[in-house]
C-alpha positions as CSV (number, residue, x, y, z in Angstrom):
1,M,0.0,0.0,0.0
2,R,1.4,3.4,-1.0
3,P,1.2,6.0,1.8
4,L,-1.3,8.7,1.1
5,R,-1.2,12.2,2.6
6,P,-4.5,13.2,4.3
7,G,-6.2,16.2,2.8
8,L,-8.2,17.5,-0.1
9,Y,-8.8,15.1,-3.0
10,L,-9.5,17.4,-5.9
11,V,-11.8,16.0,-8.7
12,T,-11.8,17.9,-12.0
13,P,-15.0,19.3,-13.5
14,E,-15.8,18.0,-17.0
15,M,-15.2,20.5,-19.7
16,H,-14.2,20.6,-23.4
17,D,-12.2,23.8,-23.0
18,S,-8.8,22.4,-22.1
19,D,-7.2,25.8,-21.5
20,R,-9.8,26.7,-19.0
21,L,-9.5,23.3,-17.3
22,L,-5.8,23.6,-17.0
23,T,-6.0,27.2,-15.7
24,L,-8.5,26.2,-13.0
25,C,-6.5,23.2,-12.0
26,A,-3.2,25.2,-11.9
27,R,-4.9,27.6,-9.4
28,A,-6.4,24.9,-7.3
29,L,-3.1,23.0,-7.1
30,E,-1.5,26.0,-5.4
31,G,-3.5,25.0,-2.4
32,R,-1.5,21.8,-2.1
33,P,-4.2,19.1,-2.3
34,A,-3.3,15.5,-1.4
35,L,-4.4,14.2,-4.8
36,L,-5.9,15.4,-8.1
37,Q,-8.3,13.1,-10.0
38,Y,-9.1,13.6,-13.7
39,R,-12.7,12.6,-14.2
40,S,-14.2,13.0,-17.6
41,K,-16.9,11.2,-19.6
42,L,-16.1,13.1,-22.9
43,E,-16.4,10.8,-25.9
44,D,-13.4,12.3,-27.6
45,L,-10.7,9.9,-26.5
46,D,-7.9,12.0,-28.0
47,L,-9.1,15.1,-26.1
48,R,-9.3,13.1,-22.9
49,Q,-5.7,11.9,-23.3
50,A,-4.5,15.4,-24.2
51,Q,-6.1,16.8,-21.1
52,A,-4.9,14.1,-18.8
53,T,-1.3,14.4,-20.2
54,A,-1.3,18.2,-19.6
55,L,-2.7,17.7,-16.1
56,L,0.0,15.2,-15.3
57,A,2.6,17.8,-16.2
58,L,0.9,20.3,-13.8
59,C,0.8,17.7,-11.1
60,R,4.4,16.7,-11.4
61,A,5.4,20.4,-11.1
62,R,3.4,20.7,-7.9
63,E,4.3,17.2,-6.6
64,V,0.7,16.2,-6.4
65,P,-0.3,12.6,-7.6
66,L,-2.6,12.4,-10.5
67,I,-5.3,9.8,-10.4
68,I,-7.4,8.8,-13.5
69,N,-11.1,8.0,-12.9
70,D,-12.8,5.1,-14.6
71,D,-10.0,4.5,-17.2
72,V,-7.1,2.3,-16.2
73,S,-5.9,2.1,-19.8
74,L,-5.5,5.9,-19.9
75,A,-3.7,5.9,-16.6
76,V,-1.2,3.3,-17.9
77,A,-0.8,5.1,-21.2
78,I,0.2,8.4,-19.8
79,G,2.1,7.1,-16.8
80,A,-0.3,8.6,-14.2
81,D,0.2,8.0,-10.5
82,G,-2.9,5.8,-10.3
83,A,-6.5,5.1,-11.1
84,H,-9.9,5.1,-9.4
85,V,-12.4,2.5,-10.4
86,G,-16.1,1.8,-9.7
87,R,-18.5,-1.0,-10.1
88,E,-18.7,-0.7,-13.9
89,D,-14.9,-0.5,-14.5
90,G,-13.9,-4.2,-14.3
91,A,-12.4,-6.2,-11.5
92,V,-10.2,-4.5,-8.9
93,T,-7.7,-7.3,-9.2
94,E,-7.4,-6.7,-12.9
95,A,-6.9,-3.0,-12.4
96,R,-4.2,-3.7,-9.8
97,A,-2.4,-6.1,-12.2
98,R,-2.4,-3.6,-15.0
99,L,-1.3,-0.6,-12.9
100,G,1.5,-2.5,-11.1
101,R,2.3,-2.5,-7.4
102,D,3.6,1.1,-7.2
103,S,0.6,2.9,-8.5
104,I,-2.3,4.2,-6.4
105,L,-5.6,2.3,-6.8
106,G,-8.8,3.7,-5.3
107,V,-12.2,1.9,-5.3
108,T,-15.6,3.5,-5.1
109,C,-17.7,1.6,-2.6
110,Y,-20.8,3.7,-2.6
111,N,-22.7,2.8,0.6
112,E,-21.5,-0.8,0.7
113,F,-19.2,-1.9,3.5
114,E,-18.7,-5.4,2.1
115,R,-17.5,-3.9,-1.2
116,A,-14.9,-2.0,0.8
117,V,-13.8,-5.2,2.5
118,Q,-13.4,-6.9,-0.8
119,A,-11.5,-3.9,-2.3
120,V,-8.9,-4.2,0.5
121,A,-8.4,-7.9,-0.3
122,D,-8.1,-7.1,-4.0
123,G,-5.3,-4.6,-3.6
124,A,-6.9,-1.2,-3.2
125,D,-4.8,1.7,-1.6
126,Y,-7.9,3.5,-0.4
127,V,-11.7,3.1,-0.5
128,A,-14.3,5.8,-1.1
129,F,-17.8,6.2,0.2
130,G,-20.6,8.5,-0.9
131,A,-22.5,10.5,-1.7
132,M,-22.2,11.8,1.8
133,F,-24.4,14.8,1.1
134,P,-26.6,15.9,-1.8
135,S,-24.4,16.4,-4.8
136,S,-24.9,18.8,-7.8
137,T,-22.3,16.8,-9.7
138,K,-24.1,13.4,-9.3
139,P,-27.7,14.2,-8.1
140,A,-28.9,10.6,-8.4
141,A,-26.0,9.1,-6.4
142,V,-26.8,6.8,-3.6
143,S,-26.5,8.2,-0.1
144,A,-23.9,7.0,2.4
145,P,-24.2,7.7,6.2
146,V,-21.3,9.1,8.2
147,S,-21.6,6.1,10.4
148,L,-20.3,4.0,7.5
149,V,-17.2,6.0,7.4
150,E,-16.7,5.5,11.1
151,R,-17.2,1.8,10.7
152,A,-14.7,1.5,7.9
153,V,-12.1,3.5,9.7
154,R,-12.3,1.2,12.7
155,A,-12.3,-2.0,10.7
156,L,-10.2,-1.5,7.6
157,P,-6.4,-0.9,7.2
158,L,-6.8,1.6,4.4
159,P,-7.4,5.3,4.2
160,V,-11.1,6.2,3.7
161,A,-12.1,8.8,1.1
162,T,-15.5,10.5,1.1
163,I,-17.3,12.2,-1.8
164,G,-20.6,13.9,-2.6
165,G,-21.7,17.4,-1.8
166,I,-18.7,18.1,0.4
167,T,-18.1,21.8,1.4
168,L,-16.0,23.5,4.0
169,D,-19.1,23.7,6.1
170,N,-19.8,20.0,6.3
171,A,-16.3,18.6,5.8
172,P,-15.3,18.8,9.5
173,A,-17.9,16.2,10.4
174,L,-16.3,13.8,7.9
175,V,-12.8,14.5,9.3
176,R,-14.0,13.8,12.8
177,A,-15.5,10.5,11.5
178,G,-12.0,9.6,10.2
179,S,-12.1,10.4,6.5
180,T,-8.6,11.1,5.4
181,L,-9.4,12.2,1.8
182,L,-12.2,14.7,1.0
183,A,-13.1,14.4,-2.7
184,V,-14.4,17.8,-3.9
185,V,-15.4,19.3,-7.2
186,S,-17.8,22.3,-7.1
187,D,-16.8,23.8,-3.7
188,V,-13.3,24.4,-5.1
189,F,-13.7,24.8,-8.8
190,D,-16.8,27.0,-8.7
191,H,-15.2,29.3,-6.1
192,P,-13.7,32.6,-7.3
193,D,-10.5,31.7,-5.5
194,P,-9.7,28.0,-6.2
195,A,-6.2,28.3,-4.7
196,G,-7.5,29.8,-1.4
197,R,-10.4,27.4,-1.2
198,S,-8.2,24.4,-1.8
199,A,-5.7,25.6,0.9
200,R,-8.5,25.9,3.5
201,Y,-9.3,22.2,3.2
202,A,-5.7,21.4,4.3
203,E,-6.4,23.4,7.5
204,L,-9.0,20.8,8.5
205,F,-6.2,18.2,9.1
206,P,-3.5,18.3,11.8
207,V,-0.2,19.4,10.5
208,D,1.5,16.2,11.6
209,E,-0.9,14.1,9.4
210,Q,0.0,16.1,6.3
211,A,3.7,15.6,6.6
């Protein structure tokens, strides 16, 4: 298991405008998030690869790992730091085999504790639960209770990420429950100051945890 620094887990908004995407991400990365995830459902595969490759360069300059959502092939092709997979993205064991031992592998577990247990056995580096709160990005997402985070933190040997409607107002409750990665889209990227907003999430975690 690769060590993961607790903190903000930035997730990119989906957009065709690559220049704007890169500008927003460059600003948000100034806040020193723990991870950046490239999430895109764009049908243009060349555009997705170009965006991911450009983001990887930004992340390398900021020393922030880049994770590719739902596309292990793309992660391998560009040499990203890892991938994040869900129920529809194939077996976790296959993803681990393709990524290799040194890459980060995250697994979406929705509101299912047993899926998280299996993800641990299959080689995940972290598990993710959500939606924790109503989400404008995924309004139809299943809801996960904070108690599930607490249970996973007690029972599992991996970092727990949370996603779904997270803001600076509700994030402290998740940190108290034991969440070590807060996956956020809108609350950072829709803010007029993405760098400042990103940095404020780091303040939610003790300094010694971020080292």
